[in-house]
N, C-alpha and C positions, 0 to 999 in steps of 0.2 A: 504493500500500500504506500509506503514511504517513497519508493522509487517512482511509482505512478504519479504521486503528488509532486515530486521534484520535476518530473518530465512535463507536467501540466504547467508548473510555475515557469519553467524554462521557455515553453512555447508562448505563454502569456507575455513574458518579458521580451521575447523576440518580436512579437506583434507590436507591443508598445514602443520599442526602439524604432521599428520600421515606421510607425505613424509619426513619432516625434521627429525622426530625422527627415522625413519628407516635408513636414510642416516647417521645420527649422530651415531646410533648404529653400522653401518657398519664401519664408520670412526674410531670409538673407537677400534673395533676389529682389524682393520688393524694397527693402531698406536701401539697397544699392541703386535701385532704379533701373536695373538691367533686365527688363522683362523680355522673355523669349517664349516661343511656343513649345516649351518643354512639356512632357507628357502629363505632369500633374495638373496643368491648367485645364485640360479637357477631360480629366479623369473623374467621373461622377463619384467613385469610391473615395477619392481624395477629399472632395468637397463634403460628402456626407460625414466622413469620419473626422474632419478637421474644422467644420464650420463653427463650433463653439470656441475654438482657439482665436477666432477673430475678435472675440469679446475682451480678450486680455488687454490690460493697460488702456481702458476706455476706448477700445476699437482702434488702437494705434496703427495696426497694419492697414486697416480700411482707410484711415485718415491719410496715411502716406500714399496709398493707391489713388485716392482722390486728388491729392496734391500733384501726383505725377501727371494726371490728366491736364492740369493747368500749366505745368512747367516743362514738360518734355516736348521736343520737336521731332522725335524719332517716330515715324509712322508705325513701325512694328510694336514699339513700346506702348503707344497710344491704343492700338488695336487690342493688344493683350490686356491692358488695364481696363478698357471698356468691357471686354469679355469677362474678366475676373469679377468686375463689379456686377455684371449680369448674373454670374454664377452665385455670388453672395446673395443677391436678391432672390434667386431661385431656391437656394438651399437653407437660408436662415429664416426661421418662422416670422421674424419681424424685419426682414431684410428691406422691404419697401419703405417702412417707416424710418428705419435707421438711416438709409441712404438719403431719404428726403430731408431728414433732420440735419444731416451733415452737408446739405446744400450741394449735392453732387449733380442733381438734375441739370442745372444751368451749365455746368462744365461739360457734361456729356452732350447736351443739346447743341453746343457750339461745334462739336465734332461731327454732327450729323451730315454736314455738307463739306467735309474735308476733301482735299484734292486726291487723297488715296482711298481707293474703294474699300480696302480692308478695314480702314479706320471707320469709314462711313457705315459699313455693314455691321460692325460690332457696336458702334454707338447707337444705331437704330435698334438692334437687338436689346441693348441695355434699356433704352427708353421704353420699348414695348413691354419689357418685363416690369419696369417701374410703373407704368400706367395700368397694364392689364393684370399684373401679378403672375407668378410662376405657373400657376395652374392653367391659365389661358394662353400664355405666351410660349409654352414649352414646345409647341409645334414649329415655332419660328427658328429654333436652333438648327444650324446646318450640320 
């Protein structure tokens, strides 16, 4: 029984380390402002498992993500930031309210007619989720 309990503990620790390291990697990417289309951005499991981590430090990561929308000039970074914001809206139970309270809507709306189609597409997706909610806008995700 002891060996079985130790094996279960080891498996649980491996899972927690995997989750923590993926969010830590994501957090580092956000804080550095070097967003890229790494697999975690589009992975629904990552978002489901880590959505509560966004609440840490008064939504610090979300606030930095929103700041990136205003300060970056890199189209890929802007597209990924809009997409991640839309993912937050989709997966967090109060995502729409939180994003609205943090005044992100205006920043994203400015990007809806960006010269790069990838930025425009992801800004529109974000605004649609913000207005419609994740339940009704989920069919809009490419």
